[in-house]
C-alpha positions in Angstrom: 32.7 35.2 -56.1 32.8 37.9 -53.5 35.5 37.6 -50.9 34.1 40.3 -48.7 30.4 40.7 -48.1 30.6 44.4 -47.2 29.2 43.9 -43.7 31.2 41.3 -41.9 34.8 39.9 -41.9 33.5 36.5 -42.8 36.1 34.5 -44.9 39.1 36.4 -43.4 41.3 35.9 -40.4 44.4 37.5 -39.1 47.7 36.2 -40.6 49.2 33.6 -38.1 45.9 33.9 -36.2 42.7 31.8 -35.8 40.4 34.8 -35.8 40.0 38.2 -37.3 42.1 40.9 -35.5 40.1 42.5 -32.7 41.5 46.0 -33.5 43.2 47.9 -36.4 40.6 46.9 -39.0 37.1 48.3 -39.5 34.1 47.4 -41.7 32.0 50.4 -42.6 29.6 51.2 -45.5 30.8 48.2 -47.6 34.4 49.0 -47.1 37.2 47.2 -45.3 39.5 49.8 -43.7 43.0 49.4 -42.3 43.2 52.0 -39.5 46.2 54.3 -39.2 48.8 53.4 -36.6 52.5 54.3 -36.6 53.4 53.3 -40.2 55.2 50.2 -39.3 54.6 46.7 -40.7 51.9 44.5 -39.2 52.2 45.9 -35.7 48.7 47.1 -35.1 45.8 44.9 -36.2 48.2 43.0 -38.5 47.7 41.5 -41.9 44.5 39.6 -42.8 44.3 36.5 -45.1 41.6 34.6 -46.9 40.5 31.5 -45.2 40.6 29.8 -48.6 43.7 28.9 -50.6 43.9 29.5 -54.3 46.1 28.3 -57.2 44.9 29.8 -60.5 42.6 32.8 -60.2 41.7 36.4 -61.1 41.7 38.5 -57.9 40.4 42.1 -58.0 40.0 44.8 -55.4 39.2 48.4 -55.3 41.6 50.3 -53.1 42.0 53.9 -51.9 45.2 55.1 -50.2 45.9 58.1 -48.0 48.9 60.4 -48.4 52.2 58.7 -47.9 50.6 55.3 -47.4 52.1 51.9 -47.8 50.1 48.6 -48.1 50.0 45.6 -50.3 48.1 42.7 -51.7 50.0 39.4 -51.3 49.2 36.1 -53.0 50.6 32.6 -52.7 51.0 33.4 -49.0 52.4 30.8 -46.7 52.3 31.2 -43.0 54.6 28.3 -42.0 57.6 30.6 -41.5 55.8 32.2 -38.5 58.2 35.2 -38.9 57.4 38.5 -37.3 55.9 41.2 -39.5 54.1 40.4 -42.7 53.6 36.8 -43.9 55.7 35.9 -46.9 54.1 35.9 -50.4 54.3 37.6 -53.8 53.2 41.2 -53.4 51.4 43.7 -55.6 52.7 46.8 -54.0 50.3 49.6 -52.9 52.1 52.8 -52.3 52.0 56.6 -52.6 55.2 56.7 -54.7 55.5 60.5 -54.4 55.5 60.6 -50.6 56.7 57.2 -49.3 60.4 56.5 -49.1 60.1 52.8 -50.1 59.5 53.9 -53.7 63.2 54.8 -53.9 64.5 51.6 -52.3 65.2 48.2 -53.9 67.4 45.2 -53.6 67.7 44.3 -57.3 66.0 46.7 -59.7 65.4 50.4 -59.2 61.7 51.1 -58.9 60.7 47.5 -58.0 59.0 48.7 -54.8 56.7 51.3 -56.5 53.0 51.1 -57.0 51.8 48.0 -58.8 55.3 46.4 -58.9 55.9 42.8 -57.9 57.6 43.8 -54.7 61.4 43.9 -54.9 61.4 41.7 -58.0 59.8 43.5 -61.0 59.1 47.1 -61.7 55.6 48.1 -62.9 55.2 50.1 -66.1 52.3 51.9 -67.7 50.9 53.2 -64.4 47.5 55.0 -64.6 47.0 55.9 -61.0 43.8 57.9 -60.2 45.6 59.5 -57.3 45.7 59.5 -53.5 42.2 59.6 -52.0 40.6 58.2 -55.2 39.5 54.7 -55.9 41.7 52.5 -58.0 41.2 48.8 -59.1 44.0 46.3 -58.7 43.8 42.9 -60.4 46.1 39.9 -60.1 45.7 37.2 -62.7 47.4 33.9 -62.1 46.9 31.4 -65.0 47.1 27.6 -64.6 50.4 27.6 -66.6 52.2 29.8 -63.9 51.9 33.0 -65.9 51.1 36.0 -63.7 49.9 39.5 -64.5 49.4 42.7 -62.4 46.7 45.2 -63.7 45.8 48.6 -62.4 42.7 50.5 -63.7 42.4 48.3 -66.8 46.1 48.6 -67.8 48.6 45.7 -67.6 51.6 46.7 -65.5 53.8 43.6 -65.5 53.7 40.0 -66.5 56.1 37.1 -65.5 56.2 33.3 -65.2 57.0 31.6 -62.0 58.2 28.0 -61.3 61.1 28.1 -63.8 64.9 28.8 -63.8 64.6 32.4 -64.8 62.2 33.1 -61.9 64.4 31.3 -59.4 67.4 33.4 -60.6 65.4 36.6 -60.1 64.5 35.6 -56.6 68.1 34.7 -55.8 69.1 38.4 -56.0 66.1 39.8 -54.1 65.3 40.2 -50.5 63.6 36.8 -50.6 66.8 35.0 -51.6 67.1 33.0 -48.4 63.6 31.6 -48.7 63.7 28.2 -50.5 61.3 27.9 -53.5 59.9 31.4 -52.9 56.8 32.1 -55.0 56.6 28.6 -56.4 53.9 27.0 -54.1 50.9 25.5 -55.9 48.3 27.3 -53.8 48.2 29.8 -51.0 46.2 32.5 -49.2 45.6 36.0 -50.4 46.6 38.7 -47.9 45.7 42.4 -47.4 48.5 44.2 -45.6 48.4 46.4 -42.5 51.5 48.6 -42.9 50.3 51.2 -40.3 48.7 53.5 -42.8 45.0 54.1 -43.5 43.9 52.3 -46.6 40.4 51.4 -47.8 39.4 48.2 -49.7 36.0 47.3 -51.3 34.6 45.0 -54.1 37.0 42.2 -53.2 36.4 39.4 -55.7 37.9 36.2 -56.9 37.3 34.1 -60.0 39.0 30.7 -60.1 40.6 29.9 -63.5 40.8 26.4 -64.9 
């Protein structure tokens, strides 16, 4: 199913908001564009989330980043924390690793904030990035048995299982450690991040898995 019709923002709203942001995002020629601001997190238009919540699914999106850009795709997002900045959720990192400083930062594992990584938890391997200014396809697969995979351009980057002791131990050492039960919710929203850099999205699709 298409999550973005290419013409309107139907099916999406601002995180922590009832409506779609009135600035900072643009729909043009079948693309959903985060407009450039000052490079900080969720301060301009802010993040957007799906109106629907999902539990087992295959989510795919084509994305194109600008030089030095930072953005992300989050899933199992919850908004109850109401914290400032980006809503909490598991994040498929979108980053220009060569130019953005976050690529070198981490809480637990070196490289766990690079492109395709499960942000701050698990480093991606096997990256085939088409480059800045080119279209790339990101896929997140969440199976009914809590197994999760990140894919980029047809290659699997990481896989992990949530909702178990090993997962909880991993979270306990990450930046999410003070968040009870992080990443274990049954269903949540999918989020596209405004991190103050220009990023394009298109062909946003979801297939629910049973």
